[in-house]
Each structure stands twice: as structure tokens, then as C-alpha cells.
C-alpha positions as a Markdown table, in Angstrom:
| # | Residue | x | y | z |
|---|---|---|---|---|
| 1 | Met | -30.7 | 9.4 | 40.5 |
| 2 | Asn | -27.0 | 10.1 | 41.3 |
| 3 | Ala | -24.3 | 9.6 | 38.6 |
| 4 | Leu | -21.6 | 7.1 | 39.2 |
| 5 | Thr | -18.9 | 9.6 | 38.6 |
| 6 | Asn | -18.8 | 13.4 | 39.3 |
| 7 | Lys | -17.6 | 14.2 | 35.7 |
| 8 | Ala | -20.9 | 15.6 | 34.5 |
| 9 | Lys | -20.9 | 19.3 | 33.7 |
| 10 | Ala | -23.8 | 21.6 | 33.4 |
| 11 | Val | -24.4 | 23.0 | 29.9 |
| 12 | Asp | -24.4 | 26.7 | 29.4 |
| 13 | Arg | -27.5 | 27.6 | 27.3 |
| 14 | Arg | -27.4 | 31.4 | 27.3 |
| 15 | Pro | -27.4 | 33.1 | 23.9 |
| 16 | Met | -24.1 | 34.1 | 22.3 |
| 17 | Thr | -22.9 | 37.7 | 22.3 |
| 18 | Trp | -22.2 | 39.5 | 19.0 |
| 19 | Leu | -18.4 | 39.0 | 19.5 |
| 20 | Glu | -18.9 | 35.2 | 20.1 |
| 21 | Arg | -21.1 | 35.0 | 16.9 |
| 22 | Ile | -18.4 | 36.3 | 14.6 |
| 23 | Tyr | -15.9 | 33.7 | 15.9 |
| 24 | Leu | -12.9 | 36.1 | 15.8 |
| 25 | Trp | -11.6 | 34.9 | 19.2 |
| 26 | Asn | -11.8 | 31.2 | 18.1 |
| 27 | Ile | -10.0 | 32.1 | 14.8 |
| 28 | Ala | -7.3 | 33.9 | 16.7 |
| 29 | Lys | -6.8 | 30.9 | 19.0 |
| 30 | Gly | -6.6 | 28.5 | 16.0 |
| 31 | Met | -4.0 | 30.7 | 14.3 |
| 32 | Ala | -1.9 | 30.8 | 17.5 |
| 33 | Ile | -1.9 | 27.0 | 17.6 |
| 34 | Thr | -0.9 | 26.9 | 14.0 |
| 35 | Leu | 2.0 | 29.4 | 14.5 |
| 36 | Arg | 3.2 | 27.5 | 17.5 |
| 37 | His | 3.4 | 24.3 | 15.5 |
| 38 | Phe | 5.0 | 26.1 | 12.6 |
| 39 | Phe | 8.2 | 26.7 | 14.5 |
| 40 | Lys | 8.5 | 23.3 | 16.1 |
| 41 | Lys | 10.9 | 20.6 | 14.9 |
| 42 | Lys | 9.3 | 18.6 | 12.1 |
| 43 | Ala | 8.4 | 14.9 | 12.8 |
| 44 | Thr | 8.8 | 14.0 | 9.1 |
| 45 | Ile | 12.0 | 12.5 | 7.8 |
| 46 | Lys | 13.3 | 12.1 | 4.3 |
| 47 | Tyr | 13.2 | 8.3 | 4.2 |
| 48 | Pro | 15.8 | 7.1 | 1.7 |
| 49 | Glu | 18.4 | 9.6 | 2.7 |
| 50 | Glu | 17.7 | 9.6 | 6.5 |
| 51 | Lys | 17.1 | 6.5 | 8.5 |
| 52 | Arg | 14.9 | 6.6 | 11.6 |
| 53 | Pro | 16.5 | 5.2 | 14.8 |
| 54 | Phe | 14.6 | 2.1 | 16.1 |
| 55 | Ser | 13.9 | 1.1 | 19.6 |
| 56 | Pro | 16.3 | -1.5 | 21.1 |
| 57 | Val | 13.4 | -4.0 | 21.3 |
| 58 | Phe | 12.4 | -3.6 | 17.6 |
| 59 | Arg | 11.6 | -6.9 | 16.0 |
| 60 | Gly | 12.2 | -7.1 | 12.3 |
| 61 | Thr | 12.3 | -10.0 | 9.8 |
| 62 | Gln | 13.6 | -13.4 | 10.8 |
| 63 | Val | 17.0 | -14.6 | 9.8 |
| 64 | Leu | 18.4 | -18.2 | 9.9 |
| 65 | Asn | 21.8 | -18.1 | 11.5 |
| 66 | Arg | 25.1 | -19.8 | 10.7 |
| 67 | Asp | 28.0 | -20.7 | 13.0 |
| 68 | Glu | 31.5 | -19.3 | 12.6 |
| 69 | Glu | 32.5 | -22.0 | 10.1 |
| 70 | Gly | 29.5 | -21.2 | 7.8 |
| 71 | Arg | 27.4 | -24.3 | 8.7 |
| 72 | Glu | 23.7 | -23.9 | 9.2 |
| 73 | Arg | 22.6 | -24.0 | 12.9 |
| 74 | Cys | 19.1 | -25.2 | 12.4 |
| 75 | Thr | 18.5 | -28.9 | 13.3 |
| 76 | Ala | 14.9 | -29.0 | 12.3 |
| 77 | Cys | 13.7 | -29.8 | 15.8 |
| 78 | Gly | 10.4 | -27.9 | 15.1 |
| 79 | Leu | 10.3 | -26.0 | 18.4 |
| 80 | Cys | 10.0 | -22.7 | 16.6 |
| 81 | Ala | 7.1 | -24.0 | 14.5 |
| 82 | Val | 5.3 | -25.3 | 17.7 |
| 83 | Ala | 6.0 | -22.0 | 19.6 |
| 84 | Cys | 4.6 | -19.8 | 16.7 |
| 85 | Pro | 1.1 | -18.7 | 17.8 |
| 86 | Ala | 0.2 | -17.7 | 14.2 |
| 87 | Glu | 1.4 | -21.0 | 12.7 |
| 88 | Ala | 3.5 | -19.1 | 10.2 |
| 89 | Ile | 6.6 | -21.5 | 10.2 |
| 90 | Thr | 6.7 | -24.8 | 8.3 |
| 91 | Met | 9.7 | -27.1 | 7.9 |
| 92 | Glu | 10.7 | -30.5 | 6.7 |
| 93 | Ala | 13.7 | -32.3 | 8.2 |
| 94 | Ala | 16.3 | -34.4 | 6.3 |
| 95 | Glu | 19.3 | -36.5 | 7.2 |
| 96 | Arg | 22.8 | -35.2 | 6.5 |
| 97 | Lys | 24.6 | -37.3 | 3.9 |
| 98 | Pro | 28.3 | -38.2 | 4.1 |
| 99 | Gly | 30.4 | -35.4 | 2.8 |
| 100 | Glu | 28.0 | -32.7 | 3.9 |
| 101 | Glu | 29.6 | -32.0 | 7.3 |
| 102 | His | 30.8 | -28.6 | 6.0 |
| 103 | Leu | 27.1 | -27.6 | 5.3 |
| 104 | Tyr | 25.2 | -28.7 | 8.5 |
| 105 | Arg | 26.3 | -28.9 | 12.1 |
| 106 | Glu | 24.1 | -31.8 | 13.2 |
| 107 | Glu | 23.0 | -35.1 | 11.5 |
| 108 | Lys | 19.5 | -33.6 | 11.0 |
| 109 | Tyr | 18.9 | -30.3 | 9.1 |
| 110 | Ala | 16.0 | -28.4 | 7.7 |
| 111 | Ala | 15.6 | -29.3 | 4.0 |
| 112 | Arg | 12.7 | -26.9 | 3.7 |
| 113 | Tyr | 12.1 | -24.0 | 6.0 |
| 114 | Glu | 9.4 | -21.4 | 5.2 |
| 115 | Ile | 7.9 | -18.5 | 7.1 |
| 116 | Asn | 4.7 | -16.9 | 5.8 |
| 117 | Met | 5.2 | -13.3 | 6.6 |
| 118 | Leu | 1.5 | -12.5 | 6.1 |
| 119 | Arg | 0.8 | -14.6 | 9.1 |
| 120 | Cys | 3.8 | -13.7 | 11.2 |
| 121 | Ile | 3.0 | -11.3 | 14.1 |
| 122 | Phe | 6.7 | -10.7 | 15.0 |
| 123 | Cys | 6.2 | -11.9 | 18.6 |
| 124 | Gly | 9.7 | -13.3 | 18.9 |
| 125 | Leu | 8.6 | -16.7 | 20.4 |
| 126 | Cys | 10.4 | -18.6 | 17.6 |
| 127 | Glu | 13.6 | -16.9 | 18.6 |
| 128 | Glu | 13.1 | -17.8 | 22.3 |
| 129 | Ala | 12.1 | -21.4 | 21.6 |
| 130 | Cys | 15.2 | -22.2 | 19.5 |
| 131 | Pro | 17.8 | -24.1 | 21.5 |
| 132 | Lys | 20.5 | -23.7 | 18.9 |
| 133 | Asp | 20.2 | -19.9 | 18.3 |
| 134 | Ala | 19.4 | -20.7 | 14.7 |
| 135 | Ile | 16.7 | -18.1 | 14.2 |
| 136 | Tyr | 16.6 | -14.5 | 15.4 |
| 137 | Leu | 14.6 | -11.4 | 14.5 |
| 138 | Ser | 16.8 | -8.9 | 12.8 |
| 139 | Glu | 16.6 | -5.1 | 12.6 |
| 140 | Thr | 15.3 | -4.9 | 9.1 |
| 141 | Phe | 11.8 | -4.3 | 7.7 |
| 142 | Ala | 9.8 | -6.9 | 5.8 |
| 143 | Pro | 9.9 | -5.4 | 2.3 |
| 144 | Ala | 6.7 | -4.7 | 0.4 |
| 145 | Asn | 5.5 | -7.0 | -2.4 |
| 146 | Tyr | 2.8 | -7.1 | -4.9 |
| 147 | Gln | 1.9 | -10.8 | -4.7 |
| 148 | Arg | 1.1 | -13.1 | -1.8 |
| 149 | Lys | 3.6 | -15.6 | -3.1 |
| 150 | Gly | 6.4 | -13.1 | -2.4 |
| 151 | Phe | 5.6 | -13.0 | 1.3 |
| 152 | Ile | 6.5 | -16.6 | 1.8 |
| 153 | Tyr | 10.2 | -16.6 | 2.6 |
| 154 | Gly | 12.1 | -19.8 | 2.0 |
| 155 | Lys | 15.4 | -20.9 | 3.2 |
| 156 | Pro | 17.4 | -18.9 | 0.5 |
| 157 | Glu | 15.8 | -15.6 | 1.6 |
| 158 | Leu | 16.2 | -16.3 | 5.4 |
| 159 | Leu | 19.7 | -17.8 | 5.6 |
| 160 | Ile | 22.4 | -15.4 | 6.6 |
| 161 | Pro | 25.4 | -15.1 | 4.2 |
| 162 | Asp | 28.4 | -17.5 | 4.7 |
| 163 | Pro | 31.1 | -15.8 | 6.8 |
| 164 | Lys | 33.9 | -17.6 | 5.0 |
| 165 | Thr | 32.9 | -16.9 | 1.4 |
| 166 | Gln | 31.0 | -13.6 | 1.9 |
| 167 | Pro | 32.5 | -11.8 | 5.0 |
| 168 | Glu | 31.3 | -8.3 | 4.1 |
| 169 | Glu | 27.7 | -9.4 | 3.6 |
| 170 | Tyr | 27.9 | -11.6 | 6.8 |
| 171 | Ala | 29.1 | -8.6 | 8.8 |
| 172 | Lys | 26.4 | -6.4 | 7.4 |
| 173 | Ala | 23.7 | -8.9 | 8.2 |
| 174 | Lys | 25.0 | -9.2 | 11.7 |
| 175 | Gly | 24.9 | -5.4 | 12.1 |
| 176 | Gln | 28.7 | -5.0 | 12.4 |
| 177 | His | 29.0 | -2.5 | 9.5 |
């Protein structure tokens, strides 16, 4: 019967010579490979002091955005929650009360907004689905935690700092510093 591919090789079954049995040639080849890697540039970085450059398409943790006046952009339309394939986003909508115009852009806002980072697959579909550019994936890691409860990010953890009251933190969160 013929093989489907011509990748089969015949096995050499002749007995090894004395030089092959002491493995000196194989040890020399292994040492040559070791010496070659010894003089190459190291792939390891010293993490806290040195930061690794990320790809331009890196997707980090989600951030809820504000407008230039410091008001929340999210209108609790729910499109991000519907677009999320992992069902990691939950939200509750509320109506804006008189006198809260400086806090929320629209009449409706997200009273509760949570992302379960254990379920999130960082696909970016929530960012694409949002018509108000209220959510985007930043260039930061999701920090480690010891309890499952710490991986559920609420609105206080997700909301970007206010540009009027905290301009330095806002610029840092936007990546301008």
C-alpha cells in the first residue's frame, strides 16, 4: 500500500561505531548550541524597572470614558452587554434627576456597571458596539488578585478620572503622560 505523503524515511538499523557509542560528537554539538545562545541578547527583562513594549493592537482592561466636561458618556443602552460573547458585562439603568446634568450627558445613565474579568476574553466587541465611545480597552494589564470577588470591576474601578478635578490622573489614564 502506498503512503499518502512521501515523508516516510527509511530507518538506519546498522550497529553504532565505537565513536558513536561514547557520544562525544553529540556532546560537542550540544555545547556548541549552548555557547551560541550564551552570547545572544537575553529575552528576559527586569519587570518593575523595565517595561516591555506592547503591540499596537494590545487589548488591556476596560475603561469607562468621560467627555471633556467630566460627565459620564455611558447611556446604559446595553449594546456592550449584548455584544459580549462571554456575558461578562452587567448593568442597570437609571434616570437622571434634576440637578445632575453635570454628572451625566444623557437622561439615562448606568447606575450599576460591572465587568467580570474572570469571564472577559478581551475581544473588544464591547468597544465596537458602543455608539457613544463610552467604553474602550486600555493599554494596562488586569492586576492579579487573591479572591474571585476582586475580579468583578464596578463603576468606581472602571471610570476614568474627572478631567476637571484630576487633570494629571486623566492625562495618565488617556496615555498622554
